[in-house]
C-alpha positions, 0 to 999 in steps of 0.5 A: 663276088658276083660279077655283077659286084665286079662292074660295080666296084671298078665303074665307082672307081673310074667314076672317082678317077675321073673326079679326082683327075678333074681335081687334077687337072685344075689344080694345074692349070690353077698353079698361078692362079693369085690366091687360089687353094690347092684342091683334093678328093675326098672319097669313102669306101661303099660298105655293104655289109661286111665288106667293101663295094666301091668308092663314094665320091663325098666333096672336094677338100682345099688344102688351107693352113688356117693359121699361117693363112691368119698371121700373113693377113696380119702380116699383110696389114702391117707390111701396107702401113709400113710402106705407106708411110715409108713411100710417102716419108719419101716423098717428104725428103723430096720436098725439103731437098738434099741436105748441102744441096741448093734448093733446100732449106739448109742452103738459103738460111745460109745465103740469109746470114751471110747476105747479112755478114758482108751487109755489116762489112759495107753498111751503105753499099745499095748491093749488099742491101739489095743482096740481103734483101734477095737472099731473104726473098728467097728464104720465105719462098722456101718456106713458101712451097715447103708448106706446100710440099706438105699440104700436097701430101697432105692432101694426096692421103686424104685422097687416099683414104676416099678410094681405099674406103671405096675398095674395102665397102666393095670387099667387104660387100662382097664376102657377105654376098659369098657367104649368102652364096655358101649357105645352100652349099656343104664345105665340101661341094667342089663350087663352094672351093672356088666360092671360098677362094672369092670370099678368101681372095676380098679378105685378104684385100681387106686385110691389106686396108686394115687390120681384120679378124676373121672367123668361120662358123659350123655352116661356114659363114665368114664374120670380120671384125677389127682388130678393135672389135667392130663388126664388118661383114656378120654373115650375108651382112655388110657395115657400110664406110663413108668417107667425104674427102676434101677437095685440098687440104691447108695447114688450117684443115684439121682433124677433130672428134667434133664435126663442126670444129673438123676441116678434114673427111673422117670415116663413119661405119654404118653397121648392118642395125643402122648404128652409126660410129666414128672410126678415127675418133675410136681408134678402130682401125689400127694397122694397114694403108687406112690407118697410114694414110691417118698417121700420115694426114693428121700426125707425122705431116702435121708435125711436119708443118708445125716445125716449118711453121716453128722455124717461121715464127721464130723467124720474125718474132726473133726481130721483131719482138722487144721485152721492156721490164717493168717499172718498180714499185716502191713496197710494201707491197712489192711490185711492178707497173707495166704498161699495155698500150703496146702490148698485141694480139698474141704479144703476152706481160709476164711477171715472176714471184716466189713464193714462201717456200723461195721457189720461183713462178712465172706467169705469162699473159697472152692477149686473146680477144677472140672469146672463142679461144679462151680458155687457151693452153697451159704451154709452160714447159716448167710445170711451176709456171702457167700461160693465160690470156686474156682479153684486152678488148675491154679495157684496163679495168677489164683485165685487173678483173680477169686477171685477179679472178684467174691469178688471185687465189692461186698466186697471191697477187693483187692487180690495179690499174695505176693510172694508164699502167697495170700494176702487179704487187702480191696480196701483203699475204706474205705467201708471195713476193713478186720478183719481176714483171715485163711485157715482150712486144711487136714492134710496129714501125720499121725507125722505131728507133730500136734495132727491132723490124718487123723484117717479116710479116704474115703476107700483109699483117704483123707476125704477132702470133695471134690465137682466135677461136679458129686458130693461131696466126702460127699456124700454117705460117711457112706458107704465108710468110714474106719480107714486109713490103715496105722493106723491100720498098725502101732497103735502105730501113736495113741499116736506118732504125730512127729518123729523129735523129737520123741513124748515122751514116755507116751504122751497122747497130741493126745489121749487127743486131740481125745477124746475131739474132738469127745466128747466135740468139738462144729460142725455146721451140714447141714440142709440137715439133717432135724435139724436145717434150713439154716439160723439157722443149727443144732451146737452141739457135735458129740454124740448130733447130733447123740441123736438128729438125731435117736430121729429125726427118731425114732419121725418121724416113731412114727408120721407115724404109727399114721397118717397110723392109723388114715386114717385107720379109716377114710376109714373103716368107710367109707367103712362101710357107703359105704358097707350101701348104695351101698352094698348087705343088707341081711335082705332088701334081704329077705324081699324084696323076700318075697313080690316077692314071695306074687306076684308071687302067685298074680299074679298065683291066676290071670291068676289061675282064668282067665283060670277057667273063660275061661274054664266055657265060653268054657263049657258052 
């Protein structure tokens, strides 16, 4: 080997050493930099003829474990989802208060029923009457405050969605811009490694916001999709998400696939080709913080509101609703006459009949005077039963026409006007036999002659459960419920339910009725409260319903916290695994540094020997 060849080999070795030392230095300096992936120098032997003649630097490799990285991103989305759900459910528990303490619905309800019990023991005592009304107001205010707390959490979720969408757009734009910069660089270019670290950091941020799938092609261009298949980034082009947040939400603020009916923000994805899609309607985001906030805003917290609304509605209707049986009609055909004069919007007319197989059916006809709300959903829990809505505003003839059109052929019932009353009979075919009919109406007066009274109102209006095209009266009722102002003005009406003749002094009929309805009466609750199912709704007393939904929320919060903790363990385990392979190992870098120092010394020694030999030749 010539001296010049030896010198060339030694110099290439020194250059390679210098580049490798720079890589080691960079690794050590960035050992604690989040998202930094350790780098290694890629070099090859320079071959001249059949022998090696030095070292050639090809570029830089990132010691990346792509499989673990993909797993980590998936679990990051799951962790962000679980932690967001757990955090908000923890805040919801604060809204409900600690069971057994003051400032809870349960405590307020117990104070109310205790005051009612004391009232029956001293019916004429004005102090006892005032105590009942004070406790009732405290209960109504607790329901109001609970609604306010729930809607504040929903409003927070709405604002979080706005922030998250902005962050997602920034991450997607950054990924596309880094793709563009990487177009002209090879994967081994030292400058490319830094850009790829930055791109991975942007992808990691996006993965915490939503569930994503990432692919990288042969020219180092990364594409990002949601796991549902919607493309967020394709090469140098990024989609754009838009979200128009509402400043604050109420119980009536609901998402709907029809933009004209929706009163909360939705996420629109505009693809680079201009096409737009509703990410919520398409269920395009299924994990990450964005999915959690959507689930909280539109499902979990809505169900919590349904629970307190159902409690408020049952509280009001349990004391104000009265059921009046129809008068039998001498047959054949068999049937009943029923007066509809007191039926208000939201009240109902009920008819029960048996078919030819002796199977019992009940049809509930709800008064719905807003045509835009018709038809109403069939909410009957028994598959043999049916719930329909009918517009009563056109008078009895119109009611008869609508009922015959909706029920005549299917139920074999015939409806007609009998003076001012509605008559329902079987159609004479033998396919049905009417067995009962009744109306359930809301008492409007404090002195109707019956113990029922409108104790609680929807602000200044009666609560009847009215349904309109905009909403049902039950929606948000817990935020509006209050004690009847007329009752507050005259507490004696807690005992006096008739004026002609006047309810005798000491009569506890009304106070006993109120106490019994609120402690012992059994009611059926809507499945949208999360208790029971459509085919088997939860039935029980008001105290049992209250205990059930508070317990349900507590259990859900506990489970969510456990899931979040478990998800954090998974993420931490994967992060440690990823760092072990892709992060900077200081022991390895120190070992590399020592090896490079030895290599540098060897190459330098070769150059020193070559220099000495050349000087000897020149002096000869």
